[in-house]
N, C-alpha and C positions, 0 to 999 in steps of 0.2 A: 504494500500500500504506500502511496505517496506520503512521505513523512510529514510534510508541511500541512497537507489537508487533514491527515490523521490528528495532528496536534490541535488544529483549529476545531475539528469535529469533537474531540474529547473535551476541549475547553468549553465549547458551546453547550455540550450536554451537561457539564458541571456548573455552568454559569448561573443557572436559575432564571435566565432570560426566556426560556422556552417552556411553555406549559405542555405536558405530555398528553398525547391523544392515542387512540387505537384505531386500527383498521383502515387508515388513510395516511398518506404522507403528510397532508396538512388539512385541517378542518378550520372553517371560519364560522363561528356562531356568535350572534349578537355583537358583531364587529370585533371579536377577539379571536386570534389565531392560536391553534394548538397543533402540535406536530408529533409524529411517531419518531423513533430514533433515526430512521432512514430519511425522514422529512427534514430533520435537522441537518443531516449530511447534505441534502439537496440545497438547503438554504445557505450552508457554508460555501458550497461550490459556486452558487450564483443566486444571491437573494432577489435578483430581478428576473429570475428564470421561471417564475410561476405563470402558467397560462390559466385564464379564467379563474384566477385566485387560488385554486386548489389542485391544479395539475402541474407537474413538473416534467417538461419535455414530453407532454402528452399523456403521462401516466398519473393515476390517482392513488393507487395502492401498492404498486410495485416500483422498486428502484429501476429507473430506466437504464438500459445497457450503456448508453453514452455517459451517464453519471458514474457508473462503475468504472468505465474506461478512464474518465477524467481523474477519478480518485485512485486509480491503480489497484482496485480491489478485484481479486479473483474468486473470493468466497465470502459469504455472509454467515457462515456457520462457525460457531465457537464451542469449545468444550464447557459444559456447565452441568454440574450434578450428575456425573457419570454418563452423560450422553452428549450429542452434538447438535443442538437446536440452531435454527436460523435466528438471526437477530429479531426478525419480525415476531417469531414465537415468544421470545423472551419479553418483548415489549407488549404484545397484544394478549398472549395466552397465559403467560406465567406472571405477568404483573411486575417485572423488575422495574425499578425506577431508573431514571437517566444516570444517576451516579453509579449504580451497579453495572449498567450496560457500558458506561464509559470505562470502568475498570477492565471489563472483558475485552473491549476493543483495544485498549492500551496494551494489555498483556499479550493478545493473541493475533491481532491483525497487523 
């Protein structure tokens, strides 16, 4: 993974500036934005890259391949509690907070 983008992503996740969301890269409700962990990565890559408010490079719930290429990511799976879940599963299904996810990204990607 691109070290500069990784450092910015981890810092953004830990910053407290992003409210955590599930099931979409970015959600806007009542004028307030929330993001999944991958949506934070998209915002780090290009904060002006959102189409129609909640789509990044045309995607609403999946990390676009171009975003993965820009970030230099070849996998979004990490080791957690004896298995290898996708970061989306940790964010959406297992309820890890951004600080916990940032730790795993920092250690493994």
